[in-house]
C-alpha positions as CSV (number, residue, x, y, z in Angstrom):
1,M,4.8,-7.9,-39.6
2,R,3.5,-7.2,-43.1
3,L,4.1,-9.6,-46.1
4,T,5.0,-7.9,-49.5
5,A,2.6,-8.2,-52.4
6,F,4.8,-10.8,-53.8
7,T,4.4,-13.2,-51.0
8,D,0.5,-12.3,-50.9
9,Y,0.2,-13.2,-54.4
10,T,2.3,-16.3,-53.9
11,L,0.0,-17.6,-51.2
12,R,-3.2,-16.7,-53.4
13,T,-1.8,-18.5,-56.3
14,L,-0.9,-21.7,-54.2
15,M,-4.4,-21.5,-52.6
16,Y,-6.2,-21.3,-56.2
17,L,-4.0,-24.1,-57.3
18,A,-5.0,-26.3,-54.4
19,T,-8.7,-25.7,-55.1
20,H,-8.5,-26.2,-58.7
21,R,-6.5,-29.5,-59.0
22,D,-8.7,-30.7,-61.9
23,R,-7.1,-28.6,-64.7
24,L,-4.3,-26.3,-65.6
25,A,-4.5,-22.8,-64.4
26,T,-3.3,-19.8,-66.1
27,V,-2.0,-16.4,-64.9
28,H,-4.9,-14.9,-66.5
29,D,-7.3,-16.8,-64.6
30,I,-5.7,-15.9,-61.2
31,A,-5.1,-12.3,-62.1
32,E,-8.5,-11.7,-63.3
33,L,-10.1,-13.4,-60.1
34,H,-8.0,-11.5,-57.6
35,N,-8.0,-8.3,-59.7
36,I,-3.9,-8.3,-59.7
37,S,-1.4,-7.4,-62.2
38,Q,-0.8,-10.2,-64.9
39,N,2.9,-9.0,-65.0
40,H,3.4,-9.4,-61.1
41,L,1.7,-12.7,-61.0
42,T,4.0,-13.9,-64.0
43,K,7.0,-13.2,-61.8
44,V,5.2,-15.2,-58.8
45,V,4.6,-18.1,-61.1
46,H,8.1,-18.1,-62.4
47,Q,9.5,-18.1,-58.7
48,L,7.2,-20.9,-57.8
49,G,8.4,-23.0,-60.9
50,L,12.1,-22.4,-60.1
51,T,11.5,-23.8,-56.4
52,G,9.7,-26.7,-57.8
53,V,6.3,-26.0,-55.8
54,I,4.5,-25.9,-59.1
55,E,4.8,-27.6,-62.6
56,T,4.6,-25.5,-65.6
57,V,3.5,-26.7,-69.0
58,R,4.4,-24.9,-71.9
59,G,2.3,-24.6,-75.3
60,R,-0.9,-23.3,-76.7
61,N,-3.1,-25.3,-74.1
62,G,-0.2,-24.8,-71.2
63,G,-0.7,-23.6,-67.9
64,F,0.5,-24.5,-64.3
65,R,-0.5,-26.8,-61.4
66,L,0.8,-27.7,-58.0
67,N,3.8,-30.1,-58.3
68,K,3.3,-31.5,-54.6
69,E,0.3,-32.5,-52.7
70,P,-1.2,-29.4,-50.6
71,A,-0.3,-31.3,-47.4
72,D,3.4,-31.4,-48.5
73,I,3.8,-27.7,-49.0
74,N,4.7,-25.7,-45.8
75,I,3.5,-22.3,-45.5
76,G,6.5,-21.3,-43.4
77,E,8.8,-22.5,-46.2
78,V,6.8,-20.7,-48.9
79,V,6.9,-17.4,-46.8
80,R,10.7,-17.6,-46.4
81,S,11.2,-18.3,-50.1
82,S,9.1,-15.4,-51.2
83,E,10.2,-12.5,-48.7
84,S,13.5,-10.9,-49.8
85,D,14.1,-10.2,-46.0
86,F,12.5,-10.1,-42.7
87,F,14.3,-6.7,-41.6
88,M,11.6,-5.5,-38.9
89,A,13.5,-2.4,-38.4
90,E,16.4,-0.4,-39.9
91,C,18.9,-2.1,-37.6
92,F,18.1,-5.6,-38.8
93,D,20.3,-4.5,-42.0
94,Q,23.8,-4.0,-41.0
95,D,24.8,-2.4,-44.2
96,H,22.2,0.4,-43.8
97,D,21.8,0.7,-39.9
98,T,22.2,4.3,-38.9
99,C,20.3,4.2,-35.6
100,I,22.4,5.5,-32.8
101,Y,20.8,3.1,-30.3
102,S,21.8,-0.3,-32.3
103,P,25.0,-1.1,-30.2
104,A,22.8,-1.4,-26.9
105,C,19.3,-1.8,-28.3
106,V,17.1,-4.3,-26.7
107,L,14.1,-3.8,-29.3
108,K,16.1,-5.5,-32.1
109,G,16.3,-8.9,-29.8
110,V,12.5,-8.4,-29.0
111,L,11.5,-8.0,-32.7
112,A,13.8,-10.9,-33.9
113,E,12.0,-13.0,-31.2
114,A,8.6,-12.0,-32.7
115,T,9.7,-12.8,-36.0
116,S,10.9,-16.1,-35.2
117,A,7.5,-16.9,-33.3
118,Y,5.5,-15.5,-36.4
119,L,7.6,-18.0,-38.6
120,A,7.1,-20.9,-36.2
121,I,3.3,-20.5,-36.6
122,L,3.7,-20.6,-40.2
123,D,5.8,-23.9,-40.2
124,K,3.0,-25.5,-38.5
125,V,0.6,-24.9,-41.4
126,S,0.4,-26.5,-44.8
127,L,-1.5,-25.4,-47.8
128,E,-4.0,-28.2,-47.4
129,Q,-5.0,-26.8,-44.0
130,L,-5.4,-23.1,-45.5
131,V,-7.9,-24.4,-48.0
132,Q,-9.8,-26.8,-45.8
133,K,-10.7,-24.1,-43.5
134,G,-13.0,-23.0,-46.0
135,S,-14.3,-26.2,-47.1
136,G,-17.8,-26.0,-46.0
137,R,-18.0,-23.5,-48.8
138,S,-18.4,-24.1,-52.6
139,K,-15.6,-22.9,-55.1
140,K,-18.2,-20.4,-56.4
141,D,-18.8,-19.1,-52.8
142,A,-15.3,-18.6,-52.1
143,E,-14.5,-16.8,-55.4
144,N,-17.7,-14.6,-54.8
145,Q,-16.2,-13.7,-51.4
146,I,-12.9,-12.9,-53.0
147,R,-14.4,-10.5,-55.3
148,M,-16.1,-8.8,-52.4
149,H,-13.1,-8.2,-50.8
150,F,-11.2,-7.4,-53.8
151,P,-13.3,-5.4,-56.0
152,R,-12.3,-4.6,-59.7
153,K,-10.7,-1.5,-60.2
154,S,-12.3,0.8,-62.9
């Protein structure tokens, strides 16, 4: 299973917000740290605002912050709301299924079960748990590690 870039950016945004609770964040802050497109991140922030996970503050000194406690943000719910579908194979999409094996295929059931198990694991995790795992490090150390794994593109 592979998450879309949209979901990846959604999770990164929430983790950033959970570790920077002392101030409003901006799209620029997060995009620069993670070396991702501000345009894509703006769509993520808009969607998070629509779902009520974050609160947006308009104006010159505006930005956004978590609208819930990190312990109350379920990662399974976040992933479900940010992914457009969980089609593991063509046969999951009845409108576009051209596979000749579909009527008697066992693989579809196996993949559906695997997807359910994947989501069940995510349902057991809160945003608070995600950011606590690295709590032995300072924010600066965590940001340096992010920069190491996601170097700036020239």
